C-alpha positions in Angstrom: 9.7 10.8 27.4 6.5 12.2 29.0 8.4 14.1 31.6 10.7 15.7 29.0 7.6 16.7 27.0 6.0 18.3 30.0 9.2 20.1 30.9 9.5 21.6 27.3 5.9 22.7 27.4 6.3 24.3 30.8 9.3 26.2 29.6 7.4 27.4 26.6 4.5 28.6 28.7 6.9 30.4 31.1 8.6 32.1 28.2 5.3 33.1 26.7 4.2 34.7 30.0 7.5 36.5 30.4 7.4 37.9 26.9 3.9 39.3 27.5 5.5 41.8 30.0 8.3 42.8 27.7 8.2 45.7 25.2 10.2 43.6 22.7 9.2 39.9 22.9 12.0 37.4 22.9 9.9 35.0 20.9 8.1 36.0 17.6 4.3 36.0 17.8 3.9 33.0 15.4 6.3 30.9 17.6 4.3 31.9 20.7 1.1 30.8 19.1 2.6 27.5 18.0 3.9 26.9 21.6 0.4 27.7 23.0 -1.2 25.2 20.5 1.4 22.7 21.3 0.7 23.0 25.0 -3.1 22.7 24.4 -2.5 19.4 22.6 -1.5 17.9 26.0 -3.9 19.9 28.1 -6.3 17.6 30.0 -10.0 17.9 29.4 -12.5 18.6 32.1 -12.8 14.8 32.8 -9.1 14.5 33.2 -8.5 12.8 29.9 -6.2 14.1 27.1 -7.5 15.3 23.8 -7.5 12.4 21.3 -7.2 12.6 17.6 -6.0 15.4 15.4 -2.4 16.3 14.3 -0.9 15.3 17.6 -1.2 11.7 16.4 0.6 12.4 13.1 4.3 12.1 14.4 3.6 8.7 15.9 1.7 7.3 12.9 4.1 8.8 10.4 7.1 7.6 12.3 5.6 4.1 12.4 4.9 4.1 8.7 8.3 5.5 7.9 10.2 2.8 9.8 8.0 0.0 8.5 8.4 1.1 4.8 12.2 1.6 5.3 12.4 -2.0 6.7 10.2 -3.6 4.0 12.0 -1.7 1.2 15.4 -2.9 2.4 14.3 -6.5 3.0 12.1 -7.1 -0.1 13.7 -4.7 -2.6 16.7 -6.9 -2.9 15.1 -10.3 -1.9 15.4 -11.8 -5.4 19.1 -11.2 -5.4 19.3 -12.7 -1.9 17.7 -15.9 -3.2 20.0 -16.1 -6.2 23.3 -15.4 -4.4 22.7 -16.9 -1.0 20.2 -19.7 -1.6 21.7 -20.8 -5.0 18.4 -20.5 -6.9 18.1 -19.9 -10.6 16.9 -16.5 -11.8 13.6 -17.9 -13.0 12.8 -19.8 -9.7 13.9 -16.8 -7.6 11.7 -14.5 -9.7 8.7 -16.8 -9.3 9.1 -17.1 -5.5 9.6 -13.3 -5.3 6.4 -12.8 -7.3 4.3 -15.1 -5.2 5.5 -13.7 -1.9 4.9 -10.1 -3.1 1.5 -11.0 -4.4 0.6 -12.5 -1.0 2.1 -9.5 0.9 0.1 -7.1 -1.2 -3.2 -9.0 -1.2 -3.1 -9.8 2.6 -4.1 -6.2 3.6 -7.6 -7.0 2.2 -8.0 -9.8 4.8 -6.4 -7.5 7.4 -9.0 -4.7 6.6 -11.9 -7.1 7.0 -10.7 -8.4 10.3 -10.0 -4.9 11.6 -13.3 -3.4 10.5 -15.5 -6.3 11.5 -14.0 -7.6 14.7 -11.1 -5.9 16.6 -10.6 -2.4 15.2 -7.5 -1.0 13.5 -5.2 -0.4 16.4 -5.2 -3.9 18.0 -4.7 -5.5 14.6 -1.8 -3.0 13.8 0.0 -3.7 17.1 -0.3 -7.5 16.8 0.8 -7.4 13.1 3.8 -5.2 14.0 5.0 -7.8 16.5 4.6 -10.5 13.7 6.6 -8.3 11.3 9.4 -7.9 13.9 9.5 -11.7 14.3 9.8 -12.1 10.5 12.7 -9.7 10.3 14.5 -11.5 13.2 14.2 -14.8 11.3 15.5 -13.2 8.1 18.5 -11.9 10.1 19.2 -15.4 11.5 19.1 -16.9 8.0 21.7 -14.3 6.9 24.0 -14.6 9.8 24.0 -18.3 10.7 25.9 -20.3 8.1 24.0 -23.6 8.7 20.7 -21.9 7.8 21.8 -21.4 4.2 23.2 -23.7 1.6 27.0 -23.9 0.9 28.4 -21.1 -1.2 29.0 -21.8 -4.9 32.6 -22.4 -5.8 34.1 -20.1 -8.5 33.7 -21.7 -12.0 31.4 -24.5 -10.7 28.7 -25.7 -13.1 26.2 -26.4 -10.3 25.7 -25.3 -6.7 24.4 -27.1 -3.7 20.6 -26.5 -3.3 19.0 -25.5 -0.1 17.8 -28.3 2.1 14.2 -28.8 3.1 14.8 -27.4 6.6 16.5 -24.3 5.3 13.7 -23.6 2.8 11.1 -24.3 5.6 12.6 -21.6 7.8 12.9 -19.1 5.0 9.3 -19.7 3.9 8.2 -19.4 7.5 9.7 -16.0 7.7 8.0 -15.0 4.5 4.7 -16.2 5.8 5.1 -14.2 8.9 6.0 -11.1 6.8 2.8 -11.6 4.8 0.6 -11.9 7.9 2.3 -8.9 9.6 2.1 -6.7 6.5 -1.5 -7.7 5.9 -2.6 -6.4 9.3 -0.4 -3.3 9.4 0.1 -1.8 6.0 -3.1 0.0 5.1 -4.8 -0.3 8.5 -2.2 2.2 9.8 -3.2 4.7 7.0 -6.9 4.2 7.8 -6.4 4.7 11.5 -4.5 7.8 10.7 -7.3 9.2 8.5 -9.8 8.4 11.3 -8.0 10.9 13.6 -9.4 13.7 11.5 -13.0 14.8 11.1 -12.7 17.2 8.2 -12.1 15.9 4.7 -9.5 18.6 3.9 -7.4 17.5 6.9 -7.6 13.9 5.7 -6.6 14.9 2.2 -3.5 16.7 3.6 -2.8 13.6 5.8 -2.9 11.3 2.8 -0.6 13.6 0.7 2.0 13.6 3.5 1.7 9.9 4.1 2.1 9.1 0.4 5.2 11.3 0.2 6.7 9.6 3.3 6.0 6.2 1.9 7.8 6.8 -1.4 10.7 8.7 0.1 11.2 5.9 2.7 11.0 3.3 -0.1 13.7 5.1 -2.0 16.0 5.2 1.0 15.3 1.6 1.9 15.9 0.5 -1.7 19.2 2.3 -1.9 21.0 2.7 1.5 19.9 -0.6 3.0 20.3 -2.5 -0.3 23.8 -1.1 -0.6 24.7 -2.4 2.8 23.3 -5.8 1.9 25.3 -5.9 -1.3 28.5 -4.3 -0.1 28.9 -5.1 3.6 26.7 -8.0 4.8 23.3 -9.5 4.3 23.2 -10.0 8.1 23.8 -6.3 8.8 21.2 -5.3 6.2 18.5 -7.5 7.7 19.5 -6.5 11.2 18.9 -2.8 10.3 15.5 -3.8 9.0 14.7 -5.6 12.2 15.9 -2.5 14.2 13.7 -0.2 12.1 10.7 -2.5 12.6 11.2 -2.4 16.3 11.5 1.4 16.2 8.3 1.7 14.2 6.5 -0.5 16.8 7.9 1.7 19.6 6.6 4.9 17.8 3.2 3.4 17.4 2.9 2.4 21.1 4.2 5.7 22.2 1.2 7.5 20.9 -1.4 5.1 22.2 -3.1 7.5 24.6 -3.6 10.1 21.8 -5.3 7.9 19.3 -9.0 8.2 18.6 -10.5 4.7 18.4 -13.4 4.0 16.0 -16.0 1.3 16.9 -16.3 -1.8 14.8 -19.5 -2.0 12.8 -19.4 -5.6 11.6 -18.3 -6.9 8.3 -18.7 -4.4 5.5 -19.5 -7.2 3.1 -22.5 -8.5 5.1 -24.8 -5.9 3.6 -24.0 -6.7 -0.1 -24.3 -10.4 0.6 -27.7 -10.0 2.2 -28.9 -8.0 -0.9 -27.9 -10.8 -3.2 -29.5 -13.5 -1.1 -32.7 -11.5 -0.6 -33.0 -10.6 -4.3 -32.6 -14.3 -5.3 -35.2 -15.4 -2.7 -37.7 -12.8 -3.9 -36.9 -13.0 -7.6 -40.6 -13.8 -8.5 -42.0 -11.0 -6.4 -43.4 -8.3 -8.7 -41.7 -4.8 -8.6 -43.8 -1.7 -8.2 -43.2 1.4 -10.4 -40.3 3.8 -9.7 -41.8 5.1 -6.4 -41.4 4.4 -2.7 -44.5 2.3 -2.6 -43.7 -1.2 -1.5 -40.0 -0.7 -0.8 -38.3 -0.7 2.6 -36.3 2.4 3.4 -35.5 1.7 7.0 -37.1 2.2 10.4 -37.4 5.9 9.8 -35.2 6.7 12.8 -32.9 9.1 10.8 -30.2 6.5 10.4 -30.8 5.9 6.7 -29.4 8.2 4.1 -32.0 7.2 1.4 -35.2 7.2 3.4 -36.9 9.4 0.9 -35.4 8.0 -2.3 -36.8 5.2 -4.5 -34.4 2.6 -5.9 -32.9 3.3 -9.3 -34.0 1.4 -12.4 -30.5 0.2 -13.3 -29.7 -3.4 -12.2 -33.4 -3.7 -11.4 -33.1 -7.3 -10.3 -31.5 -6.2 -7.1 -34.5 -4.1 -6.3 -36.4 -7.3 -5.3 -34.3 -7.3 -2.1 -36.1 -4.2 -0.8 -39.6 -5.2 -1.7 -41.8 -5.6 1.4 -44.0 -8.7 1.7 -46.1 -9.9 4.5 -44.2 -10.8 7.6 -41.0 -9.0 6.7 -41.4 -6.0 9.0 -42.2 -5.9 12.7 -44.8 -3.5 14.2 -42.0 -1.0 15.2 -40.7 -0.9 11.6 -37.6 -3.1 12.1 -36.7 -6.0 9.8 -37.6 -9.5 11.1 -35.4 -11.5 8.7 -32.3 -9.5 7.5 -31.6 -12.1 4.8 -35.0 -11.7 3.3 -35.4 -7.9 3.3 -32.9 -5.1 2.9 -33.1 -1.3 2.8 -33.1 0.7 -0.4 -29.8 2.1 0.8 -28.2 -1.3 1.0 -29.4 -2.1 -2.5 -28.0 1.1 -4.0 -24.7 0.5 -2.2 -24.3 -2.8 -3.9 -25.1 -1.2 -7.2 -22.3 1.3 -6.7 -19.9 -1.6 -6.1 -21.0 -3.3 -9.2 -20.6 -0.1 -11.3 -17.0 0.3 -9.9 -16.0 -3.3 -10.5 -15.1 -2.9 -14.2 -12.7 0.0 -13.4 -11.2 -1.9 -10.5 -10.7 -5.0 -12.5 -9.2 -3.1 -15.4 -6.3 -2.1 -13.1 -5.5 -5.8 -12.5 -4.8 -6.3 -16.2 -2.9 -3.0 -16.3 -0.7 -4.2 -13.5 0.4 -7.5 -15.1 2.8 -5.8 -17.5 3.9 -3.5 -14.6 4.9 -6.6 -12.6 6.8 -8.0 -15.6 8.6 -4.7 -16.1 9.7 -4.5 -12.4 10.9 -8.1 -12.0 12.6 -8.2 -15.4 14.4 -4.9 -14.8 16.1 -6.5 -11.7 17.1 -9.5 -13.7 18.2 -7.4 -16.7 20.4 -5.2 -14.4 22.2 -8.4 -13.2 23.3 -9.0 -16.7 24.2 -5.4 -17.6 26.9 -3.0 -16.7 25.8 -1.3 -13.4 28.9 0.8 -12.8 28.7 4.5 -12.1 32.2 5.8 -12.5 35.2 3.7 -11.6 34.5 2.8 -8.0 30.8 2.4 -7.6 28.3 -0.1 -8.9 24.6 0.2 -8.5 23.0 -2.8 -6.7 20.6 -4.6 -8.9 17.8 -4.3 -6.4 18.2 -0.5 -6.4 17.4 -0.1 -10.1 13.7 0.2 -9.2 14.4 3.4 -7.3 13.9 5.2 -10.7 10.2 4.2 -10.4 9.9 5.3 -6.8 11.7 8.6 -7.4 9.5 9.4 -10.4 6.4 8.9 -8.2 7.8 11.0 -5.4 8.6 13.9 -7.7 5.3 13.6 -9.7 2.9 13.5 -6.7 3.6 17.1 -5.5 3.5 18.4 -9.1 0.1 16.8 -9.7 -1.2 18.1 -6.4 0.0 21.7 -6.7 0.7 22.6 -10.4 -1.6 20.4 -12.6 -5.0 21.5 -11.2 -4.5 25.3 -11.6 -2.9 24.7 -15.0 -5.8 22.6 -16.2 -8.3 25.2 -14.8 -6.5 28.0 -16.7 -6.1 26.1 -20.0 -9.3 23.9 -20.1 -11.5 25.5 -17.5 -11.9 22.3 -15.5 -10.1 20.6 -12.6 -9.0 17.0 -13.3 -11.3 14.4 -11.6 -10.0 11.1 -10.2 -11.2 9.3 -13.4 -9.1 11.8 -15.5 -6.0 10.9 -13.4 -6.6 7.2 -13.8 -7.0 7.5 -17.6 -3.8 9.6 -17.8 -2.0 7.0 -15.7 -2.9 4.3 -18.1 -1.5 6.3 -21.0 1.9 6.8 -19.2 2.0 3.1 -18.3 1.5 2.1 -21.9 4.4 4.4 -22.9 6.5 2.9 -20.2 5.9 -0.6 -21.5 6.8 0.5 -25.0 10.1 2.1 -23.7 11.0 -1.1 -21.9 10.4 -3.1 -25.1 12.8 -0.8 -27.0 15.5 -1.1 -24.3 15.3 -4.8 -24.2 15.4 -5.0 -28.0 18.7 -3.1 -27.9 20.0 -5.3 -25.1 19.2 -8.5 -27.0 20.9 -7.1 -30.1 24.1 -6.6 -28.1 23.9 -10.1 -26.7 23.5 -11.6 -30.2 26.4 -9.5 -31.5 28.6 -11.2 -28.9 27.3 -14.7 -29.5 30.7 -15.9 -30.6 32.2 -14.8 -27.3 32.1 -16.9 -24.2 28.6 -16.0 -23.1 27.7 -17.9 -20.0 26.5 -17.6 -16.4 27.8 -14.3 -14.9 28.5 -12.7 -18.3 27.8 -9.0 -18.4 26.5 -7.4 -21.5 28.5 -4.2 -22.5 25.4 -2.0 -22.1 24.7 0.4 -19.2 21.9 -0.6 -16.9 21.0 3.1 -16.8 19.0 2.5 -19.9 16.4 0.9 -17.6 15.9 4.2 -15.8 13.8 5.9 -18.4 11.1 3.2 -18.8 10.8 2.8 -15.0 10.5 6.6 -14.6 7.7 6.8 -17.2 5.8 4.0 -15.4 6.4 5.9 -12.1 4.6 8.9 -13.5 1.7 6.7 -14.5 1.6 5.1 -11.0 1.6 8.6 -9.4 -1.5 9.4 -11.6 -3.6 6.4 -11.4 -2.8 4.9 -7.9 -3.8 8.0 -5.8 -6.6 8.6 -8.3 -8.1 5.3 -7.6 -7.7 5.7 -3.8 -9.5 9.0 -4.0 -12.3 7.7 -6.3 -13.0 4.7 -4.2 -13.0 6.7 -1.0 -15.6 9.1 -2.6 -17.8 6.5 -4.3 -17.7 3.5 -1.9 -20.6 3.1 0.5 -20.0 4.4 4.0 -19.3 1.0 5.6 -16.8 0.2 2.8 -14.9 3.5 2.8 -12.5 2.4 5.4 -11.5 -0.5 3.2 -11.4 1.6 0.0 -7.7 2.2 0.3 -6.9 -1.5 0.7 -9.0 -2.4 -2.4 -7.5 0.5 -4.3 -4.0 -0.8 -3.7 -4.8 -4.5 -4.3 -5.2 -4.5 -8.1 -1.7 -2.9 -8.5 -0.1 -5.9 -6.9 -2.2 -8.8 -8.4 0.4 -9.0 -11.1 2.7 -11.0 -8.9 0.3 -13.9 -8.8 -0.6 -13.6 -12.5 3.1 -13.9 -13.4 3.6 -17.0 -11.4 0.4 -18.5 -12.8 1.7 -17.9 -16.3 4.8 -19.7 -15.6 7.2 -17.0 -14.7 8.8 -15.1 -17.5 8.7 -17.6 -20.3 11.5 -17.4 -22.9 12.7 -14.0 -21.7 13.3 -15.2 -18.2 15.3 -18.2 -19.5 17.4 -16.0 -21.8 18.3 -13.8 -18.8 19.1 -16.8 -16.7 21.5 -18.0 -19.3 23.2 -14.7 -19.3 
């Protein structure tokens, strides 16, 4: 691979030199410039090392993310159907397991972010997690291909089916646990490592735009092509494709190792806020000085503190106690003797920023509960509805959620390119991240209302056929395409509020927490899996669907 790259660059340089002596260049000027830039990317520095960071790392990081999302979309997008058809689980139990697993998978990146930022750095955690992901996909493939690892298939017309044994469930849950661990270390750490390759904010913004587009396009392909293979050909082939894609993504990541810029670990980003709370409690009886710098610790005055010349704000005044200087807190050189008794004004203000953002962050959790219900119920509803498109094709139940992903993929570039100039022309302002979040809430409410109307119509059709033989496997004479519109409206809302939250957190979070802003921005949108299970699944609606 390296030899081929050097050969290509060498040929490009020779062509560029030859064209310089010709009256009519063989290569256009823009192509020659691109070749020269391409050659410079691999040109050694004075010390003999290659240039690290920048756009040269993008193909490797994007390729790794593309392969990983394709694999996860194919494996988990249809996993509920896999539990129902291959492990003989009821619809309600399969939905509960699917929700818990997805909740763990989507909350695990927070732990992965803390480990990466505080101890090992992003790259080692991503590599180790990718190996764990590959092992999980291999185990999934084994459960789908080896007959003894699954319960016996249900006989046609049988009232009950043989349940999975304890050993079969243990192997399945082990694979799910490996997947949660691997995803926790790789998912958002890869995006953060990619953003760390760029020094300018505009380059990072372009990087995030491309990565979001790649993620949603890959999720669409994984939830359609791979899910179709699982439903129509074989679950073993489908999971095998996911394992191959995971291995390919790991290979792409490793191939770009020498080009990555590594950031140094700076300790746990949550240690500072914890120190502020402890110091404020311990000094709660210490009197506060007026709104000035007198009596407050602003750092050792070595230029490392951003707020060396700013007094603490008067909001959340109790926390200001943590920065009050008392006898014995500061050494002769200006350093802190006891970090858990005295904090800088900067650390105090950083914690205040987090507390101010918490209501907005927590509101997204409650917004995401109905989103989770909508997604899971849509899969179960499609199993009991007519999914045919034409005479010879039936849409897999797990692929119905593609409507949501497609709406996000289409809406993102529109929001990025068309909405800001349109708002500037009509209203004289450019939408801020908080505007995008608010608009996303409105669209999500509309999506929930549309889902309610569709299910009302479906239940009406089911009641009108109550005299017929309605039982397990009965299909309501209603097209599953009715589910597309509510999912698409929710997708528009997700395209508005999810990137809006990421952008807002990255702007507002303290410096030490900005690298974890993306993980915390994504966490609320998947808390709903755990909320659903805690609420007992789907309640009456889930049992109605399970009964057909």
